[in-house]
Z-matrix of the N, CA and C atoms (Angstrom, degrees):
N
C 1 1.442
C 2 1.533 1 109.78
N 3 1.340 2 116.48 1 -38.47
C 4 1.463 3 120.86 2 -178.05
C 5 1.522 4 112.32 3 -63.14
N 6 1.353 5 116.21 4 -27.16
C 7 1.460 6 119.98 5 179.94
C 8 1.526 7 111.51 6 -74.49
N 9 1.338 8 117.06 7 -26.54
C 10 1.457 9 121.13 8 -173.91
C 11 1.519 10 114.43 9 -99.40
N 12 1.342 11 117.05 10 -29.97
C 13 1.462 12 119.91 11 -171.03
C 14 1.521 13 112.17 12 -125.20
N 15 1.316 14 114.40 13 157.57
C 16 1.463 15 120.25 14 176.64
C 17 1.526 16 109.63 15 -74.29
N 18 1.313 17 115.78 16 162.99
C 19 1.467 18 121.18 17 177.65
C 20 1.521 19 110.15 18 -59.44
N 21 1.328 20 117.20 19 -38.83
C 22 1.458 21 121.61 20 179.63
C 23 1.532 22 110.98 21 -63.63
N 24 1.322 23 117.95 22 -42.59
C 25 1.472 24 121.38 23 178.24
C 26 1.524 25 111.04 24 -64.44
N 27 1.312 26 116.52 25 -41.47
C 28 1.469 27 120.52 26 178.89
C 29 1.523 28 109.87 27 -63.28
N 30 1.323 29 116.57 28 -41.09
C 31 1.464 30 121.10 29 178.77
C 32 1.531 31 109.99 30 -61.62
N 33 1.339 32 117.57 31 -42.66
C 34 1.467 33 121.63 32 179.20
C 35 1.526 34 111.15 33 -65.22
N 36 1.322 35 116.81 34 -40.61
C 37 1.470 36 120.36 35 177.65
C 38 1.522 37 109.81 36 -61.21
N 39 1.328 38 116.85 37 -47.73
C 40 1.469 39 120.69 38 -179.34
C 41 1.519 40 111.51 39 -61.83
N 42 1.323 41 117.17 40 -41.17
C 43 1.459 42 121.11 41 178.59
C 44 1.526 43 110.74 42 -63.65
N 45 1.325 44 116.43 43 -41.57
C 46 1.460 45 121.04 44 178.92
C 47 1.525 46 111.10 45 -67.37
N 48 1.321 47 117.11 46 -40.71
C 49 1.467 48 120.88 47 177.48
C 50 1.521 49 111.16 48 -60.94
N 51 1.322 50 116.88 49 -46.16
C 52 1.465 51 120.91 50 -179.99
C 53 1.525 52 109.99 51 -61.45
N 54 1.334 53 116.91 52 -36.86
C 55 1.466 54 120.94 53 -179.82
C 56 1.521 55 112.44 54 -66.69
N 57 1.320 56 117.65 55 -16.94
C 58 1.466 57 120.22 56 179.68
C 59 1.523 58 111.78 57 -70.21
N 60 1.332 59 116.79 58 -15.72
C 61 1.464 60 121.33 59 179.79
C 62 1.525 61 109.82 60 -107.83
N 63 1.319 62 117.28 61 132.53
C 64 1.461 63 121.57 62 176.56
C 65 1.530 64 109.47 63 -64.32
N 66 1.319 65 115.94 64 155.91
C 67 1.470 66 121.28 65 -178.51
C 68 1.530 67 111.20 66 -56.41
N 69 1.329 68 117.08 67 -45.05
C 70 1.472 69 120.32 68 -179.83
C 71 1.524 70 110.75 69 -63.58
N 72 1.327 71 116.82 70 -36.80
C 73 1.465 72 121.13 71 178.51
C 74 1.517 73 110.08 72 -65.55
N 75 1.332 74 116.79 73 -43.34
C 76 1.471 75 120.23 74 178.84
C 77 1.520 76 110.94 75 -60.89
N 78 1.332 77 116.91 76 -40.11
C 79 1.466 78 120.66 77 178.81
C 80 1.520 79 110.27 78 -64.00
N 81 1.332 80 116.03 79 -46.63
C 82 1.465 81 120.92 80 179.55
C 83 1.525 82 110.90 81 -62.31
N 84 1.324 83 116.92 82 -45.00
C 85 1.457 84 120.88 83 -179.78
C 86 1.523 85 111.24 84 -65.71
N 87 1.324 86 116.77 85 -32.34
C 88 1.464 87 120.56 86 178.04
C 89 1.513 88 111.66 87 -60.93
N 90 1.339 89 116.91 88 -34.82
C 91 1.466 90 120.75 89 177.97
C 92 1.524 91 110.22 90 -63.48
N 93 1.322 92 117.05 91 -40.41
C 94 1.463 93 120.74 92 178.22
C 95 1.513 94 112.09 93 -65.16
N 96 1.323 95 116.19 94 -41.42
C 97 1.469 96 119.66 95 178.32
C 98 1.519 97 111.34 96 -64.60
N 99 1.331 98 116.42 97 -38.76
C 100 1.466 99 119.97 98 177.77
C 101 1.526 100 110.32 99 -62.45
N 102 1.335 101 117.11 100 -47.80
C 103 1.474 102 120.60 101 179.91
C 104 1.534 103 110.74 102 -62.30
N 105 1.327 104 116.61 103 -40.54
C 106 1.463 105 120.70 104 179.80
C 107 1.531 106 110.49 105 -64.48
N 108 1.307 107 116.60 106 -44.12
C 109 1.469 108 120.90 107 178.94
C 110 1.526 109 110.69 108 -63.13
N 111 1.329 110 116.48 109 -43.15
C 112 1.471 111 119.99 110 178.16
C 113 1.528 112 110.71 111 -62.41
N 114 1.333 113 116.34 112 -42.43
C 115 1.465 114 120.72 113 178.16
C 116 1.526 115 110.19 114 -61.20
N 117 1.324 116 116.88 115 -47.78
C 118 1.472 117 120.78 116 -179.69
C 119 1.529 118 111.16 117 -62.07
N 120 1.320 119 117.14 118 -37.70
C 121 1.470 120 120.36 119 177.34
C 122 1.530 121 110.43 120 -63.51
N 123 1.340 122 116.92 121 -45.39
C 124 1.479 123 120.65 122 179.46
C 125 1.524 124 111.44 123 -62.43
N 126 1.322 125 115.76 124 -37.87
C 127 1.465 126 121.06 125 -178.58
C 128 1.528 127 112.25 126 -86.30
N 129 1.320 128 116.16 127 0.51
C 130 1.468 129 122.87 128 -179.90
C 131 1.535 130 111.97 129 56.61
N 132 1.322 131 114.70 130 44.28
C 133 1.462 132 121.25 131 176.75
C 134 1.527 133 107.29 132 -84.63
N 135 1.319 134 116.75 133 126.59
C 136 1.467 135 120.56 134 -178.19
C 137 1.528 136 110.40 135 -65.99
N 138 1.320 137 115.45 136 156.53
C 139 1.466 138 121.60 137 178.65
C 140 1.527 139 110.99 138 -56.46
N 141 1.317 140 117.00 139 -38.37
C 142 1.466 141 120.90 140 -177.79
C 143 1.527 142 112.63 141 -66.31
N 144 1.337 143 117.78 142 -28.45
C 145 1.471 144 120.89 143 -178.44
C 146 1.527 145 112.17 144 -87.04
N 147 1.325 146 116.66 145 -5.94
C 148 1.466 147 120.02 146 -178.60
C 149 1.526 148 112.65 147 -82.20
N 150 1.340 149 116.24 148 -22.80
C 151 1.456 150 119.97 149 178.61
C 152 1.515 151 109.62 150 -146.52
N 153 1.304 152 119.20 151 119.66
C 154 1.457 153 123.64 152 -3.82
C 155 1.528 154 111.12 153 -72.47
N 156 1.310 155 114.49 154 138.41
C 157 1.461 156 120.18 155 178.52
C 158 1.525 157 109.06 156 -74.81
N 159 1.321 158 115.97 157 131.91
C 160 1.469 159 120.10 158 179.25
C 161 1.526 160 110.05 159 -72.33
N 162 1.316 161 115.52 160 163.10
C 163 1.467 162 119.49 161 177.60
C 164 1.526 163 110.44 162 -63.26
N 165 1.330 164 117.57 163 -30.66
C 166 1.469 165 120.24 164 178.93
C 167 1.523 166 111.20 165 -71.15
N 168 1.327 167 116.94 166 -40.45
C 169 1.463 168 120.36 167 177.82
C 170 1.527 169 110.13 168 -64.47
N 171 1.327 170 117.11 169 -44.53
C 172 1.463 171 120.77 170 178.84
C 173 1.527 172 111.31 171 -64.49
N 174 1.323 173 116.82 172 -38.70
C 175 1.470 174 120.67 173 178.09
C 176 1.524 175 110.72 174 -65.99
N 177 1.323 176 116.47 175 -39.85
C 178 1.461 177 120.12 176 176.93
C 179 1.513 178 111.44 177 -62.29
N 180 1.325 179 116.36 178 -40.14
C 181 1.463 180 121.65 179 177.65
C 182 1.527 181 110.44 180 -61.91
N 183 1.325 182 116.85 181 -47.39
C 184 1.467 183 121.11 182 179.47
C 185 1.525 184 110.16 183 -61.46
N 186 1.329 185 116.70 184 -47.04
C 187 1.469 186 121.03 185 -177.87
C 188 1.527 187 111.48 186 -62.91
N 189 1.327 188 116.73 187 -34.22
C 190 1.468 189 121.14 188 179.86
C 191 1.526 190 111.68 189 -56.99
N 192 1.322 191 116.60 190 -36.86
C 193 1.461 192 120.40 191 -174.72
C 194 1.527 193 113.42 192 -102.95
N 195 1.349 194 117.43 193 -1.87
C 196 1.465 195 118.80 194 178.88
C 197 1.519 196 108.54 195 -64.80
N 198 1.291 197 115.89 196 145.38
C 199 1.469 198 124.83 197 -178.97
C 200 1.526 199 112.74 198 71.54
N 201 1.340 200 117.93 199 1.91
C 202 1.470 201 119.31 200 177.06
C 203 1.525 202 111.86 201 -116.76
N 204 1.340 203 117.47 202 -30.14
C 205 1.468 204 121.60 203 176.70
C 206 1.524 205 108.34 204 -130.48
N 207 1.316 206 116.39 205 166.82
C 208 1.464 207 120.13 206 -178.32
C 209 1.524 208 111.21 207 -70.06
N 210 1.314 209 114.83 208 156.62
C 211 1.455 210 120.43 209 176.52
C 212 1.519 211 111.84 210 -61.87
N 213 1.337 212 116.85 211 -34.50
C 214 1.469 213 119.41 212 179.23
C 215 1.526 214 110.98 213 -68.02
N 216 1.329 215 117.51 214 -32.31
C 217 1.466 216 120.50 215 175.66
C 218 1.519 217 109.70 216 -65.71
N 219 1.326 218 116.44 217 -45.30
C 220 1.467 219 120.31 218 178.30
C 221 1.527 220 110.03 219 -61.05
N 222 1.342 221 117.34 220 -43.04
C 223 1.468 222 120.41 221 178.57
C 224 1.526 223 111.29 222 -61.21
N 225 1.321 224 116.56 223 -40.57
C 226 1.464 225 120.66 224 178.17
C 227 1.525 226 110.65 225 -64.15
N 228 1.325 227 116.90 226 -43.66
C 229 1.466 228 120.80 227 178.25
C 230 1.527 229 110.63 228 -62.25
N 231 1.330 230 116.33 229 -42.00
C 232 1.466 231 119.92 230 179.17
C 233 1.535 232 110.83 231 -65.26
N 234 1.323 233 116.99 232 -35.65
C 235 1.465 234 119.91 233 176.38
C 236 1.521 235 110.61 234 -62.87
N 237 1.322 236 116.46 235 -37.80
C 238 1.459 237 120.60 236 176.96
C 239 1.515 238 112.01 237 -64.24
N 240 1.324 239 116.19 238 -42.49
C 241 1.472 240 120.40 239 178.90
C 242 1.528 241 109.67 240 -66.49
N 243 1.328 242 116.24 241 -38.95
C 244 1.470 243 120.08 242 177.31
C 245 1.528 244 110.62 243 -62.69
N 246 1.330 245 116.72 244 -45.54
C 247 1.470 246 120.19 245 178.93
C 248 1.527 247 110.59 246 -59.90
N 249 1.321 248 116.63 247 -39.15
C 250 1.471 249 121.87 248 178.02
C 251 1.530 250 109.72 249 -60.02
N 252 1.332 251 116.35 250 -42.45
C 253 1.464 252 120.37 251 177.68
C 254 1.536 253 110.84 252 -65.66
N 255 1.326 254 116.69 253 -45.33
C 256 1.467 255 120.79 254 -179.45
C 257 1.527 256 110.20 255 -61.37
N 258 1.333 257 116.60 256 -46.03
C 259 1.468 258 120.38 257 -178.98
C 260 1.523 259 111.91 258 -62.82
N 261 1.318 260 116.37 259 -24.52
C 262 1.463 261 120.69 260 178.50
C 263 1.524 262 112.30 261 -101.47
N 264 1.347 263 115.68 262 11.00
C 265 1.468 264 122.08 263 178.32
C 266 1.529 265 111.58 264 52.04
N 267 1.322 266 114.96 265 44.78
C 268 1.459 267 121.61 266 -177.04
C 269 1.530 268 109.79 267 -113.10
N 270 1.329 269 118.70 268 145.50
C 271 1.473 270 120.70 269 179.09
C 272 1.530 271 111.73 270 -58.90
N 273 1.318 272 115.73 271 143.12
C 274 1.465 273 122.13 272 -179.40
C 275 1.523 274 109.11 273 -113.58
N 276 1.334 275 115.55 274 123.47
C 277 1.464 276 121.26 275 -178.76
C 278 1.534 277 112.39 276 -107.00
N 279 1.324 278 116.34 277 9.82
C 280 1.462 279 120.62 278 -178.64
C 281 1.514 280 114.17 279 -72.05
N 282 1.332 281 117.29 280 -13.29
C 283 1.455 282 120.27 281 178.46
C 284 1.518 283 113.32 282 -92.44
N 285 1.337 284 117.04 283 1.82
C 286 1.466 285 120.86 284 179.18
C 287 1.529 286 110.29 285 -61.80
N 288 1.316 287 115.97 286 150.48
C 289 1.467 288 121.59 287 -179.17
C 290 1.525 289 111.71 288 -57.18
N 291 1.319 290 116.59 289 -37.89
C 292 1.468 291 121.28 290 -179.63
C 293 1.530 292 110.36 291 -61.04
N 294 1.321 293 116.58 292 -48.23
C 295 1.471 294 121.07 293 179.54
C 296 1.526 295 109.72 294 -64.36
N 297 1.324 296 116.78 295 -41.45
C 298 1.469 297 120.61 296 179.84
C 299 1.523 298 111.54 297 -59.02
N 300 1.328 299 117.17 298 -41.46
C 301 1.468 300 120.52 299 179.20
C 302 1.529 301 111.31 300 -66.40
N 303 1.328 302 116.69 301 -40.72
C 304 1.471 303 119.79 302 178.41
C 305 1.531 304 109.39 303 -64.14
N 306 1.337 305 117.15 304 -39.67
C 307 1.466 306 120.44 305 178.10
C 308 1.529 307 111.12 306 -64.34
N 309 1.334 308 117.29 307 -39.04
C 310 1.472 309 120.29 308 176.90
C 311 1.522 310 110.42 309 -61.41
N 312 1.327 311 115.61 310 -42.16
C 313 1.461 312 119.53 311 177.13
C 314 1.514 313 111.70 312 -62.58
N 315 1.320 314 116.80 313 -41.15
C 316 1.468 315 120.88 314 179.23
C 317 1.524 316 110.80 315 -63.43
N 318 1.332 317 116.92 316 -37.46
C 319 1.472 318 120.53 317 177.48
C 320 1.526 319 110.31 318 -61.34
N 321 1.324 320 115.84 319 -42.19
C 322 1.465 321 119.98 320 -178.57
C 323 1.525 322 112.07 321 -71.47
N 324 1.322 323 116.84 322 -24.42
C 325 1.461 324 121.01 323 -179.80
C 326 1.527 325 113.04 324 -92.83
N 327 1.335 326 117.49 325 4.31
C 328 1.467 327 120.40 326 179.83
C 329 1.519 328 109.71 327 -53.59
N 330 1.330 329 117.42 328 134.85
C 331 1.465 330 119.10 329 -179.65
C 332 1.530 331 111.17 330 -66.32
N 333 1.323 332 116.73 331 145.64
C 334 1.474 333 119.80 332 179.59
C 335 1.531 334 112.42 333 -56.47
N 336 1.334 335 116.77 334 -30.95
C 337 1.465 336 119.88 335 -178.99
C 338 1.526 337 112.33 336 -65.69
N 339 1.333 338 117.32 337 -16.48
C 340 1.466 339 120.07 338 -178.95
C 341 1.526 340 112.20 339 -88.78
N 342 1.317 341 116.92 340 -3.71
C 343 1.463 342 120.58 341 -178.08
C 344 1.522 343 109.71 342 -109.06
N 345 1.322 344 115.87 343 127.76
C 346 1.459 345 120.81 344 177.39
C 347 1.524 346 109.39 345 -91.22
N 348 1.325 347 116.45 346 142.30
C 349 1.468 348 117.42 347 174.64
C 350 1.531 349 109.28 348 -68.55
N 351 1.337 350 117.30 349 151.09
C 352 1.465 351 119.04 350 179.76
C 353 1.528 352 110.87 351 -61.45
N 354 1.313 353 115.03 352 143.08
C 355 1.467 354 120.28 353 179.07
C 356 1.522 355 109.17 354 -86.08
N 357 1.320 356 115.17 355 151.46
C 358 1.458 357 119.37 356 175.52
C 359 1.526 358 108.97 357 -69.22
N 360 1.332 359 117.19 358 143.78
C 361 1.464 360 119.56 359 179.89
C 362 1.528 361 111.25 360 -74.75
N 363 1.319 362 114.82 361 156.60
C 364 1.462 363 120.35 362 171.88
C 365 1.526 364 106.15 363 -77.01
N 366 1.315 365 116.13 364 134.60
C 367 1.468 366 120.69 365 -177.48
C 368 1.525 367 110.50 366 -109.85
N 369 1.318 368 115.40 367 169.69
C 370 1.460 369 120.90 368 176.27
C 371 1.528 370 110.09 369 -61.02
N 372 1.326 371 117.05 370 -34.16
C 373 1.472 372 120.52 371 177.64
C 374 1.528 373 110.75 372 -62.51
N 375 1.321 374 117.12 373 -38.22
C 376 1.466 375 120.22 374 176.25
C 377 1.530 376 110.37 375 -62.46
N 378 1.317 377 115.63 376 -43.56
C 379 1.465 378 119.89 377 -178.97
C 380 1.531 379 110.89 378 -64.35
N 381 1.319 380 116.71 379 -40.17
C 382 1.470 381 120.42 380 178.44
C 383 1.522 382 109.94 381 -64.46
N 384 1.333 383 117.24 382 -43.00
C 385 1.467 384 120.91 383 178.41
C 386 1.529 385 110.70 384 -62.14
N 387 1.317 386 117.11 385 -41.08
C 388 1.466 387 120.59 386 178.72
C 389 1.526 388 110.18 387 -64.66
N 390 1.323 389 116.62 388 -44.88
C 391 1.461 390 120.43 389 -177.79
C 392 1.526 391 111.56 390 -62.49
N 393 1.324 392 116.52 391 -37.15
C 394 1.472 393 120.75 392 179.64
C 395 1.529 394 111.95 393 -69.49
N 396 1.326 395 116.23 394 -25.50
C 397 1.467 396 118.78 395 -174.69
C 398 1.530 397 113.96 396 -94.13
N 399 1.324 398 118.18 397 -6.75
C 400 1.468 399 118.58 398 -178.50
C 401 1.525 400 111.24 399 -83.63
N 402 1.315 401 114.54 400 152.21
C 403 1.460 402 122.08 401 175.89
C 404 1.524 403 107.13 402 -94.33
N 405 1.329 404 118.46 403 114.29
C 406 1.462 405 120.08 404 -176.61
C 407 1.533 406 113.70 405 -66.40
N 408 1.334 407 117.47 406 -10.45
C 409 1.462 408 120.64 407 178.03
C 410 1.527 409 112.00 408 -96.05
N 411 1.323 410 116.73 409 -5.03
C 412 1.468 411 120.95 410 -179.46
C 413 1.529 412 109.61 411 -95.19
N 414 1.335 413 116.11 412 120.39
C 415 1.469 414 118.96 413 179.68
C 416 1.529 415 110.79 414 -64.23
N 417 1.333 416 117.21 415 -32.87
C 418 1.468 417 120.25 416 177.74
C 419 1.522 418 110.12 417 -64.71
N 420 1.338 419 116.88 418 -47.84
C 421 1.465 420 120.45 419 179.73
C 422 1.529 421 111.25 420 -61.11
N 423 1.326 422 116.04 421 -40.09
C 424 1.468 423 120.08 422 178.79
C 425 1.530 424 109.85 423 -63.42
N 426 1.334 425 116.77 424 -40.94
C 427 1.470 426 120.49 425 178.82
C 428 1.528 427 110.68 426 -64.78
N 429 1.333 428 116.94 427 -40.86
C 430 1.470 429 120.82 428 178.08
C 431 1.527 430 109.45 429 -62.64
N 432 1.325 431 117.27 430 -44.50
C 433 1.463 432 121.11 431 179.47
C 434 1.534 433 110.70 432 -62.55
N 435 1.321 434 116.94 433 -43.02
C 436 1.466 435 120.58 434 179.79
C 437 1.530 436 110.54 435 -62.75
N 438 1.315 437 116.63 436 -44.20
C 439 1.465 438 120.95 437 179.88
C 440 1.531 439 110.80 438 -64.52
N 441 1.336 440 116.37 439 -45.54
C 442 1.468 441 120.27 440 179.99
C 443 1.530 442 110.77 441 -63.49
N 444 1.329 443 116.82 442 -41.21
C 445 1.470 444 120.58 443 179.60
C 446 1.521 445 111.38 444 -64.60
N 447 1.319 446 115.81 445 -44.20
C 448 1.461 447 119.84 446 178.84
C 449 1.526 448 110.72 447 -61.79
N 450 1.328 449 116.48 448 -43.97
C 451 1.468 450 120.13 449 179.78
C 452 1.530 451 110.71 450 -64.27
N 453 1.326 452 116.37 451 -44.33
C 454 1.467 453 120.51 452 -176.69
C 455 1.527 454 111.54 453 -68.02
N 456 1.315 455 117.28 454 -55.68
C 457 1.455 456 120.56 455 -174.94
C 458 1.522 457 112.32 456 -76.27
N 459 1.317 458 117.29 457 -24.93
C 460 1.459 459 120.83 458 179.14
C 461 1.518 460 112.96 459 -91.71
N 462 1.350 461 116.48 460 0.69
C 463 1.468 462 121.91 461 -179.34
C 464 1.534 463 111.12 462 53.00
N 465 1.326 464 115.59 463 46.45
C 466 1.466 465 121.37 464 -179.88
C 467 1.524 466 109.98 465 -107.10
N 468 1.304 467 115.17 466 158.16
C 469 1.460 468 120.60 467 170.94
C 470 1.524 469 107.27 468 -83.63
N 471 1.328 470 116.81 469 143.12
C 472 1.461 471 119.26 470 179.15
C 473 1.520 472 111.28 471 -59.87
N 474 1.327 473 116.87 472 -34.19
C 475 1.458 474 120.74 473 179.57
C 476 1.521 475 112.94 474 -63.39
N 477 1.338 476 116.68 475 -20.73
C 478 1.461 477 120.50 476 177.58
C 479 1.521 478 111.52 477 -81.92
N 480 1.328 479 116.50 478 -16.96
C 481 1.460 480 120.55 479 -174.79
C 482 1.520 481 113.72 480 -111.68
N 483 1.316 482 116.86 481 -35.49
C 484 1.462 483 121.05 482 -174.54
C 485 1.528 484 110.94 483 -95.42
N 486 1.318 485 115.72 484 151.98
C 487 1.460 486 122.11 485 176.20
C 488 1.526 487 107.15 486 -86.99
N 489 1.341 488 116.75 487 133.00
C 490 1.465 489 120.71 488 -176.41
C 491 1.519 490 112.24 489 -61.75
N 492 1.317 491 116.70 490 -42.22
C 493 1.462 492 121.00 491 179.81
C 494 1.519 493 108.48 492 -155.01
N 495 1.324 494 115.66 493 166.79
C 496 1.457 495 120.53 494 179.52
C 497 1.529 496 111.10 495 -59.46
N 498 1.323 497 116.30 496 -36.37
C 499 1.465 498 120.90 497 -177.91
C 500 1.528 499 113.04 498 -74.27
N 501 1.333 500 117.68 499 -19.38
C 502 1.464 501 119.42 500 -177.66
C 503 1.528 502 112.70 501 -93.64
N 504 1.335 503 117.85 502 3.79
C 505 1.465 504 121.24 503 178.87
C 506 1.521 505 110.22 504 -63.38
N 507 1.325 506 116.20 505 131.68
C 508 1.462 507 121.97 506 177.10
C 509 1.526 508 107.34 507 -135.43
N 510 1.338 509 118.23 508 115.31
C 511 1.467 510 119.89 509 -176.17
C 512 1.527 511 114.03 510 -61.33
N 513 1.318 512 117.39 511 -15.69
C 514 1.465 513 119.77 512 177.23
C 515 1.531 514 110.19 513 -71.31
N 516 1.333 515 116.55 514 -35.00
C 517 1.463 516 121.03 515 -174.91
C 518 1.528 517 113.94 516 -109.97
N 519 1.324 518 118.37 517 -21.26
C 520 1.457 519 121.73 518 -173.36
C 521 1.526 520 111.17 519 -113.43
N 522 1.340 521 115.87 520 139.91
C 523 1.461 522 121.12 521 179.02
C 524 1.525 523 109.85 522 -71.93
N 525 1.329 524 114.79 523 147.15
C 526 1.458 525 121.53 524 -179.87
C 527 1.522 526 106.41 525 -136.24
N 528 1.312 527 117.55 526 135.29
C 529 1.462 528 119.34 527 -176.96
C 530 1.527 529 112.71 528 -68.07
N 531 1.326 530 117.24 529 -13.99
C 532 1.455 531 120.66 530 -178.84
C 533 1.529 532 112.52 531 -92.85
N 534 1.310 533 117.68 532 -1.33
C 535 1.463 534 120.78 533 179.71
C 536 1.523 535 108.25 534 -90.09
N 537 1.341 536 116.53 535 121.05
C 538 1.470 537 117.62 536 -179.79
C 539 1.525 538 110.75 537 -69.07
N 540 1.329 539 116.93 538 143.18
C 541 1.472 540 119.08 539 177.95
C 542 1.526 541 109.99 540 -64.32
N 543 1.310 542 115.65 541 146.56
C 544 1.460 543 121.07 542 179.52
C 545 1.517 544 109.16 543 -119.01
N 546 1.311 545 114.71 544 141.80
C 547 1.464 546 119.61 545 176.50
C 548 1.515 547 108.97 546 -82.81
N 549 1.313 548 115.12 547 140.43
C 550 1.460 549 119.94 548 174.86
C 551 1.513 550 108.16 549 -113.72
N 552 1.293 551 115.42 550 150.85
C 553 1.474 552 120.17 551 -177.02
C 554 1.491 553 112.47 552 -73.30
């Protein structure tokens, strides 16, 4: 890339690439890179062998954490390592059949403590009980009812509709009563 483009162009490409990942995704992927780096340090893997990471190195990383963390955690960490390779325009060997089989084994070895029992569904009786308990003059209660109704009838997860905290509000992703509606073509 350095032979073809100016430093300024490379900087813009890198900035644009980083912007392709949401902030929460970057944080999650960073955890995978940290674990991978720690693993490579323990195994005395040279910096040059870490990228592109061979299918054997990636399989060793997955196997290291099998039976200690959930399969979804390992998948998230592997996604972070993959993104690191993509951002550096480096070949990715994590999709090889060998790595896939090791990942399947890791999923089966996930500790029971990493699996949550299924939650009971919200029923129409729950919705009726909620509706009876709200104060129709309270804007907060009305907002809670609207959110619960949308989640229930729209088959949505509350996490897809509600803001986790006041500090995590982002007008790009979260509705705001002060934003005027816009027509789309």
